[in-house]
N, C-alpha and C positions, 0 to 999 in steps of 0.2 A: 141710431144719435148717439154723437161720440160726444160728450158733458165732460170741458177741465174746469178745476176750479184753481184757481192764482192765487196765491196768499204766497203770505209770509213778513218777512224786515222789511222797513222803511229802508226803500237807499240801495237797499241787495240787488234791485234790475228786473223789476215789474216792465215798469215803463219798456223797456227795450223787448222784454218775453213775450208785450201783446203785441210790440208792430208787428214780431215775427210771427207767432199764430196768425196775423190779421193775413199776411200774406202768404201763409200753411189754407190758406179761406175757412178759419173759425172767425165768425161772428162774436164780439168781442164783448160784453158791457162793464165798465170800472166804477170801481166803489160805487158794489152795496153789500146792499146790508144782507143780511143771511139769512134773515125772516122770510124772502119774497125770493128764492135761492127754486124752490119747490114749487112754486106756483108759475114761476117762467120757465122751467124745467118741466111740470108739467102742458104750456100753455103751446111749447117749441116740439114734444111730440105730440098733440095730436094735430096737430100744423102736418105732419107728418103724412098725412092721406094724400095730400096736394088740395088740402082748403087753405090757400097760402098763403106760405110758410115754407122759405126751398131751404131753411137751412139745418143741417143736421150735426152743424158741428159746431156747436158750441163755448165759448171762455167766461166765466165769469168773475172777476176780481175782488176778490177780500182782504182786507188792510184793517190799518190798526184808528182810517178816519171814519167807520162805522164803529168803532168801539161801546157803545153803548149797546150794542146790538150783537157784541160779538158769544156772547153767550150762548143765544139760539141759534147758532154754528154744529151742535155735533149734533141738533134737533131736525137742522135738516138737510141734514145727510142721510138723514135716518131714509125724512120722504124722499127723497129722490135715489135712494137703496131701491125704496117700495114700491118704485116707480116699475120695476128693471132696468133704470138705465146705467148704459157703462159711463161709468166717470172715475176720473182719476184727481186728485190733489198735488197741483205742484206747491211745495212749498223750497223760495229762494232764502238764504240768509248769506252770512258773511259774519266775519271775526266784527268786536268791536271795535279796532285801530282801525281797520277800515272801512268801516262802513264814520267810522268820524272825518275820517281824509277826507271821502268822496263827498261830503259834506260841507267838511269848510275848501275845497276847492270847485262846487257846484254855491257856496251861499247861499242853498234853500232850506227850507225855516225846519225841523221837526216836526210833527203830528202833535207832539205830546210837549213843547220843549218849553211852555211857557209855564212860569217860575220853577223847572230845573236847569240843570248844567245839559248838554250836548249830552255826557256823557248816562249823566240823572236819567234819560228819555230814552237813550237806544236801552240801554237796563231794564227800564219800567216797559217797557216795549215789549223787551225780551219774555219777562215775565207775564204780561200779553201772551200772547203771544203760544206759549207751550201749552197747553192744549191743544190748542187749532194744530201744532205743530207736530202732534204725537197721533194726527189722525193722517198724516203726511202718505200720500201711498210713493211720492216722489221726493229726497230732500236734495237740493243743489245749493253747494255752497260756495258763492263769487270770490270770494275773498282772490284769490289766486288766476280768475276767469278773466279774459277779454272775450270779449261781445262776438266773434266765432267762438269763442270756447262752447259760452251759452249755450248758440245753437244749435251748435254741435246733439251739448245734453238731451237741447231738446228734440230734436229729431232725433235723440236713438229712444224718445220718453212715448212720441204721439204716433212714429211708423211705426206701429202697433196694428195687424191685422186681430190678435188673436188677447185677447184681452187679459184670458187668461193664466196664459205661459208667462215664465219668468223674464226681465231683460236682465243681463247680468252686463257687467262693466265692471271690468279691469283698469287699472290703474300704476302704472308706476311711479315713485316718491322718492325724493332726498329726505331724509329725517330731518340734518338737518335745517328743512325748509320749511318743515310741519307738518304731521298724520292728515293727511286730507278729510273734510269736518265730516264727509260724506260714510268714511269708511264701514261696515256688516263686520270686513271679513279682515285681517293686516294678516299680514305674512313679512315678517324680517328673516333677509336673506343677509343679516353686517357680518351672518355666519362665514357665508363661504365667501373664497381664494382673493384676493382683491385685484384686477388690476389692476388699478390704479398706481400700484405699485415699481410696475413693470412697465419699463421707459416707453419700448414699443408697442403696448396698447396701452398706455396712459391717454393719448385721444381721441383711441376708439369707440364707441358704443356698442352698448348688448347687446345690439341688430348686426356690429359684421360678425363672420366667421370665421374670427382669428378671435375673439372673444368666447364667441359658441367653444369652439376648442379647447379654449386652455380649462372655461368652464364644467368641461363636459368629462375633462379631465382627470375628474378629482371623482370618486363615488360619490361623497355626502352631497352631491348638485342633482347626480339622479335620482339620491337617495330622499333627499325632501322633496322635491316633482313629485314621486313617485306618489308619496304620501298625502300629500295640498290635496293632488288629487283626487285619490279616495277618499279623503273629508269634503273637498267640495262633493262632487258624484254619489255622499250617502246623506249630504246636509239637503242639499238646495233642492229633492222633491216638499222633504221638511218643512223648508223654509214658503214653498209653493203651496203646502195645503195649510196651512197656517194667513193666508192671502195675502204674503208679500210679494209686491210689485216687482220689484225692483235687487239686485244683491248687488252694490258696489266690492271686488275685491281692492284692497290695496296693498302692492307690491312694493315693499319698503329695503334699500340700503343707506349707504351716505349720505351719498351725493346725487341720484338716481341717474347714474349715466351708462352706468355696467353693469352690476347683478340681476337690480332688482326691474331692466328694463329686459332682459336676458330671460330671468323667471318668467314676465308677464307678460312677453311673446308667446314663449312658451307651456300658459296655462292657455290667453287665449284662443293657442292653435290643437290643444286641448280640449278642451270645455265646445269648440266646433265642431268637432270630429262627435262629440258621442250627441251635437244637434242641438244643441242648444243656442240659443240666438243669445252672441257674445260681444261686445263694443270694445275698444282698447284707447288709452289716449297715457303718453309719457306726458308723463305733468313739466319733472326737473332734466330733460333727456339736454336741454340747453341752458342751461338756467346757470354754468357756470360762464366767463368771457371769453375764458382762456378759452374753451372748446369753442364758443362763434367763433375767434379772430381764428387758429385754425383752418376751421372750417370754411372760413372767409380765401383762405390763400390757395386750397387746393383749385385743379384749373378745369 
């Protein structure tokens, strides 16, 4: 039986995540006090022998609405673990500014807003959820993510046959737009020669052959790739040993279009050749509207 515990900050996208999980065949139960998690898991687990319960994919939503019972979360997870039942804890979060913006747009009331400003309520919730976040097997920062991006992240998490094997996610980004919130390993490639300042390369991206040839014409590019691959190949088995289910590798340059995209693609292909289950996303490749206009003119 596959058990997902979906939790995180109010306004971070749990409702959309639940709808997606339901579409994937999960039986979802929302706003569940942690204390009842083990008993529900035990009940469904017993039913797998054909005695009335057909659900073998469960998703429980636990959030601040059950704040009086959150202290029992650790004990509940320990009991589920003792059942020998595979589980994943997915924690959704977003920056304070994004959460404030979402609440203002939807005009929803924050669960902790009684007597507090919205900013104070979010700060209080973040503090209360800190212990649960520390137990999460997967953390998704939805600050700069649309619905398709969230679905992509969830697919990467749930489409797993062997839960003992780590998922590796490589993401390129631009430092000018901020570091992704869930990065475990951050690679800074801003020291590499920048194609942005070469007119014929400026409007291309790190996926284009001309950019590849330009960067690989510099020895430091090849040397950095080799050193990063050595570091990842060395450290990944130890992350797995420590029980980490997902490793997020962020590769950043200034704008997130040239150098970071190139290096992310290289690391993605290298890790795939090593036999790891790996996904890739280029967060900021089209962030600058100048590139969007240029690409829109191509036939």
